[in-house]
N, C-alpha and C positions, 0 to 999 in steps of 0.2 A: 370563503367560506365552509370551501367541502373540510378545509384544516380544521374548525373551529370544531363544526358536526363531528370531525375523527375526533380530536381531541376530546370532548363530550363523551361521545361514545366510551371513549379507554377510560375516563374517570370510572361510570358506571360499572365496566366488566372488574374494572380491577379492586373497585370498594367491595363489590360480590366475592372475588378471586380472595379477597385479603382474609373475610368475615370467614366466609365458607373452609379457608386455608388453618385457621383456628383449629378444626378437630382433624388436619391431617398430619402425620408421624412432624416432630420439633425443625427438622433440619428445611422440611418443605413448607412448613407453615412461617418458617421465616423467611423463607424466599416470596410467598404470594404478598406478606406484608410489602418487603424489600421493593417487588413492585408497585405495590400502591403509592408508595413513598415517592418512588422516582416517575408515575404520570402526574404527582402532586409537586415534583420539580421543575417537572417539564411544564405544567402549568401556570407556576410561578414565574416562569422566565417568558412565557407565549403572551400571558396580559399581561403589556408593561402599564405603570402608572398608576394601577386599579390596587394592588401588592402590600396592602399595611399591615405590621402588626400590631397589636393592642400590649397596653398594660397587661391584660388578663392573657395574651400568649405568652409572654416573657413570663409571668410569675409561674405557669402552670410549668413551662420548662425548665428554669432555674432550679424545679427537686433537683436536678440531676446536678448541681452544683454542692449539694450536701454530700454527694458520692467522693468528690474532686476534694474538696474541703476534707473530709473525712481520712481521706489516703496519706495527710500531713500526718499526721498523730496513730496512725496504727504501724505496729510492728508486723503482722503479716500483708505484706505490700502484693506478694504474686495471688495471693486468694482473694484482696481487694481489688486489683485488675479484673480480676472474673468478673467481681461483681460489678463492677463501675462499667464492663462493657455489657453484660447482660440486662444493664438499665436506661441503655442509653436513648433506647424510645422514648424515657422524659423530656427528652430535649428537641428529639429528629418528631414525633408525632405534633406536638402543641405548633410547632412554626412553621410542619408544614399540610397538615392536615387539613386547616382551613382552605388552599388551596385547592385541594383533589374533593372538598368538599360544593366546591360552586356547581354544583348540577341541582335539581328539581328535588325538592323534600319527598317527592311522588316515588323518584328512583333511590333515596336512600333509604326508605320505607322499605323500599322491593329488595335490596341488598339487607336487612335485617329480615326480612320476609325468607330468600334462600336459605341464611343462615337456621333461620329455623326449622325448614322442613329438611334442611341436612343434615342437622341435629336427630331427625323424626327418619330419616334414612337409614339412619347410621344405628340409632335404637334398634330398630326391626332387624336389620341386620347382626347384631350381637345376639339378640332372642334366637332368629332361625340357628347361629352356629351353635347357643347355648344347649337348643333343642338335641341338635346331631351330638354332639358332646354328650348330652345325657341319653338317649339310645346307647353308646355306643359305652358306659361305664354307669347306667344307673344311679352315678351318682348327684344328686338336688342340690347338691353347692354349687356345680358349674353354672347357676342361675342367679349368683349371689356377688357383691362386690369386688371384689379383682379378678375373681374366676371368670366373671361375664366381658368384665372389658382388658383380661390378657392380651388378648386374639388380638388387639389395636396399641397394645402400649400404653394405654390411658388410663390416669389416675379416678378411681370411681366417683372421689369427691369431684374432681372439677368438671369432668361428664357432669354431675346430677347439677350443678353450678349452671352450666349452660343448656342444659335439657329445661330448668325452671325457667331459664330467661328466654328461652325460645317460648314456654306456653305462654308466660308474660306479654310477648309480640305479638302471640295470636289474639289472646284475648282483647289485648290494646286497640288491634287493627278491627276488630268487630265491634266493640264498643265504639269506636270512632268511625263508624263503617267505612274502615280504607279497605277493608274486604267485606265478599259477600260470602260466606261457607252453609252449606245446607246445615239441619240440624246434625244429622246423622253424622257428618263428616266432625263437627266442632266436637261429639261425644267421643268419635274414636280417635282423634289425638287429644283431648283430655282424658279421658282411659290411658292410652298406651303413655303418654307421659307421665301420670301420677304411677302406673304399673312399672314404669323404669326406674322412680324413683325410690320405691318401694326397694327393687332386689339391687340398686346400687348403695342402697342402706347406709346412706349418711344422715345423721342423725342429725347435725344439724342445718343441713338441706330439707327435709321432713318439716323441722321446726319451722322454717322459713317460709316451707310451703303454707303450711297453718295460718302461720302469721300473714300475710301476705294477703291471703285469701281471706281472712277476717277481715284484713285492713281495707280491702273491695267490697264487702259485706255491708260493713258500718257505713261507707260514703257511697254508697248506690241511692240513687232515690226510690226506695221499694218502700212497700207497706211494710210494718210492723209482723206480718202473719206472713208476710214472702223472707224476709229475713230471718226469722225463728227458722222457717225451713230451711235455708242455707245452710243454718247454725249445725242445725240435725243433720245435715249433709253432710259437713265437717265434722263430727263426731263420728256419724258411721263411716266417714272416710277412714278415721284413729281407728276404727274397732277393723276394720278391714285390713288396716298395716298391721295389726298386732295379731292375723292367724297366717303370717308370713314368719316361718319358723325364724329362721336366721335373724332374719328384720326385727323379729320381736328378742333375741336373745341380745344384739348388739343394743337395742334399747332399754330392759331389763338388767343388762352389765351397766351402764352407767346410773339408773336411778338405785339399783342396789349393789353398788361399789364395795370396798370394802376402806370406809370412810377413816376405818381409824389409824391408816395410813399418813394421811395427814400430820398425825401428832410425832411422827416417829422424826428423828435426825440424822440415822445411817438409816440403809438400806441392805438386802439382799440379792441377788440373782433370781432366786423365784418369788419374790414378794408379786402378791397378784396385783397389778397393773392395770387397770382399766384407763379407757381413752381421756376420762375425766380425769381421774386421781393425777395420770402421769403430768396433767397440762398443769394440776392445780398443785403440783410439788416443783415443776420444773418451774412454773411462772412464783411461786413462794420463795426459793433457793436460790434462784438466780438476780430476783430483783433486791433479792436482802442484799447478798455480798456487792452486787452494783451500787447499792447505795451508801454503804460502808465502803469501798475500797475504788470505785472509779468518781468522777467528775461527771455530775447528773446534769450537767448544764448542756456538754458537746457529745458525752457519751465515750466509746472506747474504740471510734471510728469502725469506716468503712471495712475492711480487712476481719476484725479481728472478734466479732460475734460471734463467730463458731468457738471457736477456740475457748471464750470467757464459758459459755453454757459447757462445751467439754470438761472444764476443768471443774463448774462445780458439779457435775456427774461423777468426776472421780472423786471428789470430796466427799462426796455422799454414799460412795460405795456402788451406784447403781452401774458403772464401765461396764461390769460382768455380764449386767442385764441385755448390752446387746445396744443401749441408749447412744452410744457415742456417734456425734453428727446431724443430731435430731433438733432441729430448730424447735424456737418458743410455742409456734401454734398458738398464736396471737400477733398480729399485724402491728398492734397497735403498741406494745411491748417492745419487737421488734427494732422498731424506730427508735423507741428511746433507749433501748440497745445501745445502738448503732453510732445516734446521734442526739441521743439526750432529749433535755425537754425541748429546745430549738427546734428540731427534728419533727418530736411529735407533734409541734405548734404549727409549725409551716403543714404538715398532711393534711391536719385537721382543717386547717384553714383552705385549702384545696376542697375538701369535702362538704364546706360549711358555704363556697361559692359554687359550689356543687349544687349542691341540693338550694342555692339561692336560686339561681337559675331556672331549674325543675317548676320549680313553685311560680316563680314570674312565669312561666311560657304555660303553667298548667300543663306539662306534661308529666303527664301520670307514670308514661312507659319508663321515662327517665329519673324520675323519682325511687319507682322500684326496685330500677336497675341499682341505684345509690344504697336503696335500705339492704336490699341483699345481700351488694359487696358487704357494706357496713359490719351486718350479723356474721356472712361468713367471715370477718376478719377476727372473731372474737374468740376462733378454736382454728382458725389456720393462717400460718406466714403465707399468705396468698401471692405476696408482691415479692416472693423471697424463690419464685419458679417462675420460668417461662410461661407459661399457661395463663398463669396469673398474672403476670405481669402487662402479658399483651394484652389478655381478654379485659383489664382494668381501662389501662390508657390508653388503649382503642376505642372503646365504647363513650368512654366518658369523653374522649376529646371531639367524638362525633356528635355524641348530643349536646355537647357545650357551644360547639362552632359550626354546626349545621346551621341554612339559611331557616328562615322560617318563609313557609312559600304554602300558597294554597297545595292541598294534597288529592292525587284524584282517586276514585275508587279501583280495586283491584277483584276481578271477581276471580271464584275459584277454577 
């Protein structure tokens, strides 16, 4: 009995370690995830006769087969194997994580809450470091975008996604009465989160923030008067966002881009690309070449997508602008390019099953996580980098395979 209790505690601690570890440098993050998977393997062998894999486990894990099959017709095998190695979690997590999740649902939520708390602590640390830099340099830019996160080597867009999801965890916990927080703590956490999202200046994450909260407002059982007040609050929040100079400029650059660039066939190194025009031009010419020259059913293969995009940049004289090795900045198109329509359909089926599970369980946090991921995938190839791969596969598997048990209330 003592061994079982010890194993249960190991599963709780290793799950928390894996989630909080997402904020650590990549090598340490991989270790924390590996520890959780190791504990899951131990759990698999300790509880005999009760461990069965369902078709859903196998279907989710089977996504890795696309990467394996894609090696057969790829030319750049060396890079293809690197991509395959990076995506091994596709098969490991869905097959192993259900055994590591055989703990009370309240403990799973505690791990999610610790992830959120770790994000807030990290955010406060970054603001303190930025204040110290500002005192030394008097440069306001130290508070914004990659200048804010360079001290930890973290891409600001991915940290913004983590922070927004952390806010959703806290709000969900309060709404479901899983945690009890005093109002001033709620306002502090929301204010800190909004401030960090503004400073990190990810336009798509800020848009996701507005959209998710608008959906929450409409779904809440509030009077029309209160809903109007909440919507007014969102508009005020947008007004506040526009008062931050660097964030305002990044938004204005997107809204008032040089749209005539979209009509050009070739480009100069100093053409005034913005994030949105560069994405649109990349999508346009890469997919045009893909449809004309490649098999749209199976794609170019696991390792050839990067070189395919690079060749488009060379054809359009964009290589001199420093855009070589840029990805598609759209995860859906990324899978189309690699694995064709079959790959896209497989991926969309995984998302469909995930949304179906979220709605069946009436789990608004899971639904919000998926919606955030899907929106984020429109402008980022988030499953091409380690922080995006682990974030989606780990959290999606936790939500999808977690046991449905009663949740206890967690006091502040």
